[in-house]
Biopython code that builds the backbone (N, CA, C, O; Angstrom):
import numpy as np
from Bio.PDB.StructureBuilder import StructureBuilder

atoms = [
    (1, "MET", "N", (9.281, 16.718, -24.191)),
    (1, "MET", "CA", (9.995, 15.721, -23.458)),
    (1, "MET", "C", (11.031, 16.547, -22.500)),
    (1, "MET", "O", (11.705, 17.489, -22.917)),
    (2, "LEU", "N", (11.059, 16.112, -21.297)),
    (2, "LEU", "CA", (11.971, 16.676, -20.295)),
    (2, "LEU", "C", (13.070, 15.618, -20.017)),
    (2, "LEU", "O", (12.790, 14.424, -19.915)),
    (3, "LEU", "N", (14.258, 16.071, -19.903)),
    (3, "LEU", "CA", (15.425, 15.218, -19.422)),
    (3, "LEU", "C", (15.873, 15.856, -18.145)),
    (3, "LEU", "O", (16.277, 17.018, -18.175)),
    (4, "LEU", "N", (15.832, 15.188, -17.034)),
    (4, "LEU", "CA", (16.238, 15.731, -15.616)),
    (4, "LEU", "C", (17.259, 14.830, -15.018)),
    (4, "LEU", "O", (17.053, 13.627, -14.859)),
    (5, "ASP", "N", (18.352, 15.426, -14.693)),
    (5, "ASP", "CA", (19.544, 14.729, -13.956)),
    (5, "ASP", "C", (19.525, 15.227, -12.558)),
    (5, "ASP", "O", (19.786, 16.397, -12.281)),
    (6, "GLU", "N", (19.196, 14.279, -11.635)),
    (6, "GLU", "CA", (19.168, 14.576, -10.164)),
    (6, "GLU", "C", (18.396, 15.919, -9.862)),
    (6, "GLU", "O", (18.955, 16.843, -9.271)),
    (7, "PRO", "N", (17.208, 15.982, -10.254)),
    (7, "PRO", "CA", (16.431, 17.235, -10.025)),
    (7, "PRO", "C", (16.162, 17.593, -8.626)),
    (7, "PRO", "O", (15.912, 18.762, -8.331)),
    (8, "THR", "N", (16.199, 16.618, -7.712)),
    (8, "THR", "CA", (15.936, 16.981, -6.317)),
    (8, "THR", "C", (17.180, 17.486, -5.443)),
    (8, "THR", "O", (17.037, 17.883, -4.287)),
    (9, "ASN", "N", (18.256, 17.440, -6.016)),
    (9, "ASN", "CA", (19.482, 17.817, -5.231)),
    (9, "ASN", "C", (19.253, 19.219, -4.727)),
    (9, "ASN", "O", (18.819, 20.070, -5.503)),
    (10, "ASP", "N", (19.511, 19.494, -3.514)),
    (10, "ASP", "CA", (19.569, 20.750, -2.772)),
    (10, "ASP", "C", (18.174, 21.498, -2.768)),
    (10, "ASP", "O", (18.111, 22.712, -2.579)),
    (11, "LEU", "N", (17.155, 20.776, -2.968)),
    (11, "LEU", "CA", (15.826, 21.360, -2.797)),
    (11, "LEU", "C", (15.218, 21.217, -1.433)),
    (11, "LEU", "O", (15.338, 20.171, -0.796)),
    (12, "ASP", "N", (14.533, 22.312, -0.958)),
    (12, "ASP", "CA", (13.881, 22.198, 0.255)),
    (12, "ASP", "C", (12.568, 21.541, -0.002)),
    (12, "ASP", "O", (12.143, 21.353, -1.141)),
    (13, "VAL", "N", (11.895, 21.175, 1.154)),
    (13, "VAL", "CA", (10.619, 20.377, 1.070)),
    (13, "VAL", "C", (9.576, 21.086, 0.243)),
    (13, "VAL", "O", (8.897, 20.417, -0.535)),
    (14, "GLU", "N", (9.401, 22.343, 0.346)),
    (14, "GLU", "CA", (8.374, 23.114, -0.396)),
    (14, "GLU", "C", (8.627, 23.056, -1.833)),
    (14, "GLU", "O", (7.728, 22.764, -2.622)),
    (15, "THR", "N", (9.911, 23.344, -2.227)),
    (15, "THR", "CA", (10.277, 23.273, -3.575)),
    (15, "THR", "C", (10.206, 21.950, -4.220)),
    (15, "THR", "O", (9.801, 21.827, -5.376)),
    (16, "LEU", "N", (10.620, 20.884, -3.441)),
    (16, "LEU", "CA", (10.477, 19.503, -3.938)),
    (16, "LEU", "C", (9.101, 19.151, -4.194)),
    (16, "LEU", "O", (8.828, 18.511, -5.210)),
    (17, "ARG", "N", (8.164, 19.519, -3.341)),
    (17, "ARG", "CA", (6.684, 19.277, -3.532)),
    (17, "ARG", "C", (6.218, 19.956, -4.806)),
    (17, "ARG", "O", (5.490, 19.358, -5.598)),
    (18, "ALA", "N", (6.635, 21.211, -5.014)),
    (18, "ALA", "CA", (6.165, 21.999, -6.149)),
    (18, "ALA", "C", (6.791, 21.360, -7.499)),
    (18, "ALA", "O", (6.173, 21.377, -8.564)),
    (19, "LEU", "N", (8.044, 20.809, -7.353)),
    (19, "LEU", "CA", (8.539, 20.027, -8.579)),
    (19, "LEU", "C", (7.811, 18.814, -8.821)),
    (19, "LEU", "O", (7.537, 18.508, -9.981)),
    (20, "GLU", "N", (7.442, 18.036, -7.785)),
    (20, "GLU", "CA", (6.669, 16.873, -7.988)),
    (20, "GLU", "C", (5.289, 17.127, -8.585)),
    (20, "GLU", "O", (4.870, 16.431, -9.510)),
    (21, "ASP", "N", (4.611, 18.088, -8.077)),
    (21, "ASP", "CA", (3.359, 18.472, -8.555)),
    (21, "ASP", "C", (3.394, 18.906, -10.003)),
    (21, "ASP", "O", (2.520, 18.506, -10.771)),
    (22, "ALA", "N", (4.354, 19.699, -10.406)),
    (22, "ALA", "CA", (4.603, 20.217, -11.735)),
    (22, "ALA", "C", (4.849, 19.053, -12.686)),
    (22, "ALA", "O", (4.291, 19.047, -13.783)),
    (23, "LEU", "N", (5.645, 18.087, -12.321)),
    (23, "LEU", "CA", (5.995, 16.931, -13.121)),
    (23, "LEU", "C", (4.673, 16.049, -13.232)),
    (23, "LEU", "O", (4.398, 15.558, -14.327)),
    (24, "LEU", "N", (3.926, 15.854, -12.241)),
    (24, "LEU", "CA", (2.771, 15.029, -12.348)),
    (24, "LEU", "C", (1.751, 15.646, -13.253)),
    (24, "LEU", "O", (0.975, 14.943, -13.900)),
    (25, "GLU", "N", (1.745, 16.987, -13.305)),
    (25, "GLU", "CA", (0.807, 17.738, -14.244)),
    (25, "GLU", "C", (1.293, 17.797, -15.687)),
    (25, "GLU", "O", (0.504, 18.052, -16.597)),
    (26, "PHE", "N", (2.639, 17.553, -15.912)),
    (26, "PHE", "CA", (3.184, 17.687, -17.186)),
    (26, "PHE", "C", (2.624, 16.654, -18.139)),
    (26, "PHE", "O", (2.598, 15.462, -17.835)),
    (27, "ALA", "N", (2.155, 17.138, -19.343)),
    (27, "ALA", "CA", (1.507, 16.286, -20.371)),
    (27, "ALA", "C", (2.451, 15.391, -21.181)),
    (27, "ALA", "O", (1.997, 14.399, -21.751)),
    (28, "GLY", "N", (3.744, 15.707, -21.251)),
    (28, "GLY", "CA", (4.674, 14.992, -22.102)),
    (28, "GLY", "C", (5.414, 13.931, -21.369)),
    (28, "GLY", "O", (5.071, 13.584, -20.239)),
    (29, "SER", "N", (6.391, 13.431, -21.978)),
    (29, "SER", "CA", (7.303, 12.353, -21.352)),
    (29, "SER", "C", (8.401, 13.049, -20.640)),
    (29, "SER", "O", (8.861, 14.136, -20.990)),
    (30, "ILE", "N", (8.820, 12.301, -19.540)),
    (30, "ILE", "CA", (9.970, 12.754, -18.655)),
    (30, "ILE", "C", (10.858, 11.627, -18.396)),
    (30, "ILE", "O", (10.439, 10.548, -17.978)),
    (31, "MET", "N", (12.164, 11.889, -18.659)),
    (31, "MET", "CA", (13.153, 10.953, -18.294)),
    (31, "MET", "C", (13.982, 11.464, -17.142)),
    (31, "MET", "O", (14.642, 12.492, -17.295)),
    (32, "VAL", "N", (13.989, 10.790, -15.964)),
    (32, "VAL", "CA", (14.676, 11.363, -14.747)),
    (32, "VAL", "C", (15.808, 10.330, -14.401)),
    (32, "VAL", "O", (15.647, 9.112, -14.469)),
    (33, "ILE", "N", (16.895, 10.913, -14.048)),
    (33, "ILE", "CA", (17.986, 10.160, -13.486)),
    (33, "ILE", "C", (18.092, 10.557, -12.065)),
    (33, "ILE", "O", (18.342, 11.736, -11.815)),
    (34, "SER", "N", (17.922, 9.661, -11.060)),
    (34, "SER", "CA", (17.831, 10.160, -9.694)),
    (34, "SER", "C", (18.212, 9.022, -8.750)),
    (34, "SER", "O", (17.951, 7.865, -9.081)),
    (35, "HIS", "N", (18.792, 9.282, -7.638)),
    (35, "HIS", "CA", (19.047, 8.427, -6.511)),
    (35, "HIS", "C", (18.012, 8.558, -5.451)),
    (35, "HIS", "O", (18.014, 7.788, -4.491)),
    (36, "ASP", "N", (17.089, 9.543, -5.590)),
    (36, "ASP", "CA", (16.040, 9.816, -4.629)),
    (36, "ASP", "C", (14.867, 8.797, -4.872)),
    (36, "ASP", "O", (14.029, 8.936, -5.763)),
    (37, "ARG", "N", (14.905, 7.766, -3.984)),
    (37, "ARG", "CA", (13.901, 6.722, -4.097)),
    (37, "ARG", "C", (12.501, 7.160, -3.827)),
    (37, "ARG", "O", (11.583, 6.698, -4.503)),
    (38, "TRP", "N", (12.285, 8.034, -2.866)),
    (38, "TRP", "CA", (10.969, 8.484, -2.568)),
    (38, "TRP", "C", (10.379, 9.393, -3.713)),
    (38, "TRP", "O", (9.193, 9.310, -4.030)),
    (39, "PHE", "N", (11.198, 10.205, -4.278)),
    (39, "PHE", "CA", (10.832, 10.965, -5.431)),
    (39, "PHE", "C", (10.468, 10.149, -6.555)),
    (39, "PHE", "O", (9.414, 10.388, -7.145)),
    (40, "LEU", "N", (11.256, 9.168, -6.933)),
    (40, "LEU", "CA", (10.986, 8.206, -7.998)),
    (40, "LEU", "C", (9.653, 7.406, -7.750)),
    (40, "LEU", "O", (8.872, 7.152, -8.667)),
    (41, "ASP", "N", (9.452, 7.029, -6.451)),
    (41, "ASP", "CA", (8.244, 6.344, -6.105)),
    (41, "ASP", "C", (6.983, 7.166, -6.349)),
    (41, "ASP", "O", (5.940, 6.620, -6.707)),
    (42, "ARG", "N", (7.075, 8.409, -6.164)),
    (42, "ARG", "CA", (5.996, 9.303, -6.332)),
    (42, "ARG", "C", (5.693, 9.609, -7.756)),
    (42, "ARG", "O", (4.526, 9.694, -8.137)),
    (43, "ILE", "N", (6.742, 9.783, -8.584)),
    (43, "ILE", "CA", (6.462, 10.325, -9.991)),
    (43, "ILE", "C", (6.663, 9.227, -11.055)),
    (43, "ILE", "O", (6.049, 9.325, -12.118)),
    (44, "ALA", "N", (7.439, 8.251, -10.840)),
    (44, "ALA", "CA", (7.734, 7.223, -11.867)),
    (44, "ALA", "C", (6.536, 6.381, -12.212)),
    (44, "ALA", "O", (5.775, 5.951, -11.345)),
    (45, "THR", "N", (6.382, 6.148, -13.542)),
    (45, "THR", "CA", (5.333, 5.184, -13.954)),
    (45, "THR", "C", (6.049, 3.966, -14.659)),
    (45, "THR", "O", (5.420, 2.926, -14.859)),
    (46, "HIS", "N", (7.336, 4.100, -15.026)),
    (46, "HIS", "CA", (8.179, 3.144, -15.607)),
    (46, "HIS", "C", (9.610, 3.302, -15.101)),
    (46, "HIS", "O", (10.034, 4.427, -14.835)),
    (47, "ILE", "N", (10.366, 2.219, -14.959)),
    (47, "ILE", "CA", (11.646, 2.175, -14.532)),
    (47, "ILE", "C", (12.577, 1.570, -15.583)),
    (47, "ILE", "O", (12.249, 0.519, -16.133)),
    (48, "LEU", "N", (13.702, 2.176, -15.881)),
    (48, "LEU", "CA", (14.720, 1.517, -16.708)),
    (48, "LEU", "C", (15.974, 1.463, -15.872)),
    (48, "LEU", "O", (16.634, 2.488, -15.701)),
    (49, "ALA", "N", (16.326, 0.319, -15.350)),
    (49, "ALA", "CA", (17.365, 0.146, -14.378)),
    (49, "ALA", "C", (18.577, -0.661, -14.968)),
    (49, "ALA", "O", (18.416, -1.537, -15.818)),
    (50, "ALA", "N", (19.817, -0.300, -14.452)),
    (50, "ALA", "CA", (20.957, -1.056, -14.849)),
    (50, "ALA", "C", (21.099, -2.060, -13.703)),
    (50, "ALA", "O", (21.272, -1.692, -12.541)),
    (51, "GLU", "N", (21.020, -3.340, -14.075)),
    (51, "GLU", "CA", (21.051, -4.477, -13.062)),
    (51, "GLU", "C", (22.254, -5.411, -13.417)),
    (51, "GLU", "O", (22.658, -5.506, -14.576)),
    (52, "GLY", "N", (22.791, -6.072, -12.408)),
    (52, "GLY", "CA", (23.786, -7.102, -12.640)),
    (52, "GLY", "C", (24.940, -6.588, -13.386)),
    (52, "GLY", "O", (25.384, -5.476, -13.101)),
    (53, "ASP", "N", (25.468, -7.304, -14.324)),
    (53, "ASP", "CA", (26.602, -7.005, -15.086)),
    (53, "ASP", "C", (26.297, -6.060, -16.258)),
    (53, "ASP", "O", (26.490, -6.456, -17.407)),
    (54, "SER", "N", (25.848, -4.881, -16.024)),
    (54, "SER", "CA", (25.522, -3.878, -17.041)),
    (54, "SER", "C", (24.371, -4.341, -17.908)),
    (54, "SER", "O", (24.360, -4.011, -19.094)),
    (55, "LYS", "N", (23.432, -5.061, -17.414)),
    (55, "LYS", "CA", (22.279, -5.375, -18.056)),
    (55, "LYS", "C", (21.119, -4.369, -17.741)),
    (55, "LYS", "O", (21.006, -3.871, -16.621)),
    (56, "TRP", "N", (20.297, -4.102, -18.729)),
    (56, "TRP", "CA", (19.245, -3.136, -18.537)),
    (56, "TRP", "C", (17.931, -3.855, -18.402)),
    (56, "TRP", "O", (17.657, -4.788, -19.157)),
    (57, "PHE", "N", (17.055, -3.418, -17.397)),
    (57, "PHE", "CA", (15.775, -4.033, -17.200)),
    (57, "PHE", "C", (14.791, -2.874, -17.177)),
    (57, "PHE", "O", (14.964, -1.869, -16.487)),
    (58, "PHE", "N", (13.689, -3.088, -18.018)),
    (58, "PHE", "CA", (12.566, -2.246, -18.047)),
    (58, "PHE", "C", (11.437, -2.714, -17.267)),
    (58, "PHE", "O", (11.053, -3.875, -17.407)),
    (59, "PHE", "N", (10.846, -1.888, -16.426)),
    (59, "PHE", "CA", (9.693, -2.297, -15.532)),
    (59, "PHE", "C", (8.601, -1.277, -15.646)),
    (59, "PHE", "O", (8.838, -0.069, -15.692)),
    (60, "ASP", "N", (7.396, -1.795, -15.690)),
    (60, "ASP", "CA", (6.156, -0.972, -15.782)),
    (60, "ASP", "C", (5.634, -0.836, -14.398)),
    (60, "ASP", "O", (4.959, -1.723, -13.875)),
    (61, "GLY", "N", (5.960, 0.323, -13.782)),
    (61, "GLY", "CA", (5.451, 0.621, -12.385)),
    (61, "GLY", "C", (6.335, 1.586, -11.671)),
    (61, "GLY", "O", (7.285, 2.119, -12.244)),
    (62, "ASN", "N", (6.035, 1.811, -10.446)),
    (62, "ASN", "CA", (6.869, 2.835, -9.593)),
    (62, "ASN", "C", (8.109, 2.147, -9.059)),
    (62, "ASN", "O", (8.338, 0.967, -9.328)),
    (63, "TYR", "N", (8.910, 2.883, -8.303)),
    (63, "TYR", "CA", (10.131, 2.401, -7.781)),
    (63, "TYR", "C", (9.921, 1.307, -6.731)),
    (63, "TYR", "O", (10.621, 0.294, -6.733)),
    (64, "GLN", "N", (8.927, 1.524, -5.812)),
    (64, "GLN", "CA", (8.701, 0.506, -4.818)),
    (64, "GLN", "C", (8.242, -0.821, -5.405)),
    (64, "GLN", "O", (8.595, -1.880, -4.886)),
    (65, "GLU", "N", (7.439, -0.778, -6.508)),
    (65, "GLU", "CA", (6.930, -1.995, -7.129)),
    (65, "GLU", "C", (8.196, -2.648, -7.907)),
    (65, "GLU", "O", (8.380, -3.865, -7.947)),
    (66, "TYR", "N", (8.956, -1.795, -8.457)),
    (66, "TYR", "CA", (10.248, -2.267, -9.091)),
    (66, "TYR", "C", (11.130, -3.103, -8.109)),
    (66, "TYR", "O", (11.600, -4.189, -8.450)),
    (67, "GLU", "N", (11.333, -2.558, -6.887)),
    (67, "GLU", "CA", (12.175, -3.139, -5.847)),
    (67, "GLU", "C", (11.541, -4.485, -5.444)),
    (67, "GLU", "O", (12.270, -5.463, -5.280)),
    (68, "ALA", "N", (10.235, -4.566, -5.282)),
    (68, "ALA", "CA", (9.618, -5.789, -4.894)),
    (68, "ALA", "C", (9.777, -6.881, -5.995)),
    (68, "ALA", "O", (10.059, -8.043, -5.699)),
    (69, "ASP", "N", (9.584, -6.458, -7.289)),
    (69, "ASP", "CA", (9.782, -7.360, -8.356)),
    (69, "ASP", "C", (11.188, -7.825, -8.466)),
    (69, "ASP", "O", (11.428, -8.992, -8.777)),
    (70, "LYS", "N", (12.112, -6.976, -8.228)),
    (70, "LYS", "CA", (13.557, -7.313, -8.301)),
    (70, "LYS", "C", (13.923, -8.377, -7.317)),
    (70, "LYS", "O", (14.621, -9.340, -7.631)),
    (71, "LYS", "N", (13.423, -8.177, -6.085)),
    (71, "LYS", "CA", (13.637, -9.155, -4.960)),
    (71, "LYS", "C", (13.027, -10.535, -5.444)),
    (71, "LYS", "O", (13.653, -11.588, -5.323)),
    (72, "LYS", "N", (11.845, -10.462, -5.962)),
    (72, "LYS", "CA", (11.233, -11.725, -6.417)),
    (72, "LYS", "C", (12.047, -12.431, -7.563)),
    (72, "LYS", "O", (12.262, -13.643, -7.550)),
    (73, "ARG", "N", (12.468, -11.616, -8.519)),
    (73, "ARG", "CA", (13.168, -12.170, -9.552)),
    (73, "ARG", "C", (14.653, -12.649, -9.306)),
    (73, "ARG", "O", (15.116, -13.637, -9.875)),
    (74, "LEU", "N", (15.389, -11.840, -8.380)),
    (74, "LEU", "CA", (16.806, -12.118, -8.122)),
    (74, "LEU", "C", (16.996, -12.657, -6.783)),
    (74, "LEU", "O", (18.102, -13.110, -6.488)),
    (75, "GLY", "N", (16.008, -12.661, -5.908)),
    (75, "GLY", "CA", (16.248, -13.046, -4.533)),
    (75, "GLY", "C", (16.855, -11.886, -3.670)),
    (75, "GLY", "O", (17.177, -10.809, -4.171)),
    (76, "GLU", "N", (16.978, -12.157, -2.440)),
    (76, "GLU", "CA", (17.522, -11.131, -1.531)),
    (76, "GLU", "C", (18.978, -10.736, -1.830)),
    (76, "GLU", "O", (19.312, -9.552, -1.791)),
    (77, "GLU", "N", (19.846, -11.715, -2.129)),
    (77, "GLU", "CA", (21.217, -11.407, -2.458)),
    (77, "GLU", "C", (21.371, -10.717, -3.785)),
    (77, "GLU", "O", (22.216, -9.830, -3.909)),
    (78, "GLY", "N", (20.601, -11.079, -4.780)),
    (78, "GLY", "CA", (20.650, -10.429, -6.099)),
    (78, "GLY", "C", (20.105, -9.116, -6.033)),
    (78, "GLY", "O", (20.521, -8.301, -6.856)),
    (79, "ALA", "N", (19.175, -8.733, -5.131)),
    (79, "ALA", "CA", (18.646, -7.431, -5.166)),
    (79, "ALA", "C", (19.459, -6.417, -4.319)),
    (79, "ALA", "O", (19.138, -5.229, -4.349)),
    (80, "ARG", "N", (20.494, -6.842, -3.570)),
    (80, "ARG", "CA", (21.360, -6.030, -2.827)),
    (80, "ARG", "C", (22.259, -5.146, -3.793)),
    (80, "ARG", "O", (22.701, -5.605, -4.846)),
    (81, "PRO", "N", (22.486, -3.923, -3.390)),
    (81, "PRO", "CA", (23.345, -3.138, -4.226)),
    (81, "PRO", "C", (24.801, -3.728, -4.319)),
    (81, "PRO", "O", (25.361, -4.217, -3.338)),
    (82, "HIS", "N", (25.343, -3.654, -5.494)),
    (82, "HIS", "CA", (26.772, -4.132, -5.593)),
    (82, "HIS", "C", (27.415, -3.416, -6.786)),
    (82, "HIS", "O", (26.698, -2.927, -7.660)),
    (83, "ARG", "N", (28.741, -3.344, -6.840)),
    (83, "ARG", "CA", (29.384, -2.717, -7.983)),
    (83, "ARG", "C", (29.163, -3.387, -9.313)),
    (83, "ARG", "O", (29.253, -4.610, -9.427)),
    (84, "LEU", "N", (28.883, -2.611, -10.288)),
    (84, "LEU", "CA", (28.710, -3.189, -11.622)),
    (84, "LEU", "C", (30.031, -3.527, -12.210)),
    (84, "LEU", "O", (31.010, -2.827, -11.956)),
    (85, "ARG", "N", (30.113, -4.655, -13.048)),
    (85, "ARG", "CA", (31.320, -4.952, -13.715)),
    (85, "ARG", "C", (31.065, -4.444, -15.105)),
    (85, "ARG", "O", (30.036, -4.710, -15.726)),
    (86, "PHE", "N", (32.014, -3.723, -15.556)),
    (86, "PHE", "CA", (31.860, -3.175, -16.929)),
    (86, "PHE", "C", (32.617, -4.058, -17.943)),
    (86, "PHE", "O", (33.734, -4.514, -17.697)),
    (87, "LYS", "N", (31.965, -4.272, -19.073)),
    (87, "LYS", "CA", (32.494, -5.136, -20.068)),
    (87, "LYS", "C", (33.366, -4.218, -20.989)),
    (87, "LYS", "O", (32.912, -3.122, -21.319)),
    (88, "PRO", "N", (34.511, -4.595, -21.383)),
    (88, "PRO", "CA", (35.311, -3.836, -22.360)),
    (88, "PRO", "C", (34.680, -3.785, -23.800)),
    (88, "PRO", "O", (34.115, -4.754, -24.307)),
    (89, "ILE", "N", (34.821, -2.628, -24.377)),
    (89, "ILE", "CA", (34.327, -2.440, -25.683)),
    (89, "ILE", "C", (35.391, -2.895, -26.660)),
    (89, "ILE", "O", (36.527, -2.430, -26.567)),
    (90, "ARG", "N", (35.068, -3.811, -27.623)),
    (90, "ARG", "CA", (36.007, -4.294, -28.541)),
    (90, "ARG", "C", (35.610, -3.889, -29.937)),
    (90, "ARG", "O", (36.307, -4.217, -30.897)),
]
sb = StructureBuilder()
sb.init_structure("model")
sb.init_model(0)
sb.init_chain("A")
sb.init_seg("    ")
for serial, (resi, resn, name, xyz) in enumerate(atoms, 1):
    if name == "N":
        sb.init_residue(resn, " ", resi, " ")
    sb.init_atom(name, np.array(xyz, "f"), 0.0, 1.0, " ", f" {name:<3s}", serial, name[0])
structure = sb.get_structure()
């Protein structure tokens, strides 16, 4: 299992492509935290996203498919980025 936090930061195009190809060939599981939508669209097969008021949503598909599903489920306004409200721990 690989855990990657923002793996595309500061990579040139050639190195990014090499990383994508290596991850696509990797036989194990990979958990990626990234804001790079194009990277996620190319390599992700499942999405675990924080939505709304700190709710988690699991989606089977790539990032583009997740965004389309989110708009369908939440509407245009619900799918727009907004600040999360954190619930206090008691």
